[in-house]
N, C-alpha and C positions, 0 to 999 in steps of 0.2 A: 730296144727301152721304150717305153712309152713318153712322148713329150709331155713335158708340164706347162699349162699356160699360165702365166701372171698377170695381173691387173690390180685395180685399186679396190680397195675394200669398200663395203658400205660406208662403216666408221671415217676412214679417208675421205670419201668423196663427202660425207657431212662436214667433216673440219673444214675442207676446203670451201663449201658453201658458206660456212660460217663466216668464215675469215674474208671472203668476198662480200658479203653482207655487211659486216663490220665496216669494211672500207668504203663502199658506197655509202654507208649511213654518214661517216665522217666526211665524205666529200660535200653530201647534200647539206649536212648541218655546217659545215663551215661557208658554203655558199649563202646559207639563209642569215649567218651570223654577221657575214660581210654586206649583204644586202641591207639588214637590218642597221648597221652603222652607217651606212651612206644615207639611209632615211632621217637617222636622228642628225646626222652632220649637214643635212641640207636644211632642215629645222633649225639648227645651231646658227647656220651661215645666216639666215634672216634676222636672227635674234642680234647677232654681233652686227648687222648693216643697223638695226634699229637703234643698238647703243652706239653706234658710229654717227649716225644722224643725231641723236640726241644730244650727245657730247658736244657736237660741233654748233648746234643751235645754242647750248648752255655757254660755251665759249664766245661765240660771235655774233649772238643774237639774230641771226639768219640762217633760213634753209640752204645747204650746200646745193650747188648747181644754181639755185636761185638767189646767191647772193650777190648784191649789185657793189659791192667793195670787194670782191675778192683779188683784184689786180693791186689793190693798195694792201692787202694783207700779204700776199705772196708776190711782193715784187722780183724777186730772184729767179722764180718758176720759169723753165725752160722745156719745153714750150710756155708761152705765157699764158696765165690764166685768163679766162673769159668771164667777165661779169654776167648776172643772171639780170632780171627785170624786177625781182623782188615783189611776185605777185602773190607768193605763198604757193604755186602750181609749179611742178616740173613738167616742162614741154618735153615731149619723147620723142626721140630718133634711135636708131640702130646704132650700138655701142661696138658692135663686133669687129669692127675695122680699125680702132685706135685712133680714128681720124675725125670722127662724127664730134661736133662740138655743140649740139643740143643741151639744153639745161640737165637732163638725167645724165647724159655721158659726163658734163664737167662736174655734177655732183659727185663721181667717182674721183676724179681728179682734184676736185677741192678737197674731199676726204683724204686723198693719199698726200697732199700738199701738208694739211694740217697733222699729218701722223696717226690718223685714226685706221686706216687700214693699209695694207698690203698691195704692190702690183704697179702697173705702168699706166702714166697716161690717164687717156680715159676709156680704156678697154674695160670691156664688161668682165665681171668675175665669173670663175668657173665652179658649177657647181658639183658635189662628190658624183654626181651620176653622168658628170662629163660635159655638159652642154652650159652656153655662156647665160648670163643673168644680168640683169641691170636694173637700178631703182626707176620708177617711174609714178606717173599720178594713175591711181587705179583706172578712172574710165577710159584713158587712154591705151590700155591694153586689154583689159577684161570689164566687161558691163557688169554694173552693180556696186562695184567694189569704191566708188566715188572718187573724190578728187585726192584723198589722202596718199601717202608714199607707200609703195609696194615694192616688192622684189618681184619683177617679172621672169619668168622662164622661158626662153625661146622656144617655137614651135619644134618639135622633134627631142628636144631635150629630156623627156620624161616619158617612160612607157606608161601604160594604164595601169600596170600593177605597182610603179613607184608613186605615180600621182595618188592613188588610191590610199598606199600605205601610209604616206604623208598626212592625207586628210583625214584618215581614220584614228590614226595617233595623235596629231595635233590639232584637229577642228572636229567639224562635225559627221566627216566620212561624205559628205554630199557635194557634187562638183560644181552646183550651181548656187550655194549658198555658204554662208559662213565668211571666214578670213581667208580659206584658200579655196580658190576657184580656178576652173579651167574654161574658157571663153568658148560658149556655144555648145558646151558638152554637158547635157542636163544629167549624164549616168556616164560612169566608167564603165568601158566594155571589157569585162572581164572573160569574155570568150575568147579573145586575143590578148592576154595580160601583157605579153612582151611587144606588142605593137606600139609604136611611136604616136604620141598626142600630136597632133600637127597643127595645135592651135596652141596659143599664148597660155600657159597658167600665171597665175599670181598670188602671192601671201602679204597680208597687210602687213606693216611694220608698227 
């Protein structure tokens, strides 16, 4: 008797390919949705910090971190709060180690002691993309943003794709102008969208 060869028909192969395409499309769409939610959440973080700063100033009449009466406002704080110099500008330091006591890191502690944000001590907050962020005076981290308070994103906290998406969605899309800027980066290098930006980026509050 002749042996009969069996295999997949063209219809069966087509059905499998359609299913694989649908699965890949779903995965890619899901990744896009997650990415877009992180972009929006990063912007929302800056708005929440802006609201916290404004609420603190409304309640106490001083800029958090720059507040020269913080020790009397929060006498039970442990570790003790540190007063600022009340000059209207936040002196900037590295808040990633939870021990720095420069005014911008103390600003986070003052806001936490006042109940406006969550977190521990003077530690930097984490953005949805995973990197640390802290409040600062604009010119201390990104040229051109002035001395107003900004949220600064540490180097390597954002990719070119993420920074460009934030800038395009909520500002002017240009890295060197507007409210969102990346220091020394006149354009986002979209030839390597997943590469990390190795300079500070900041957004005005």
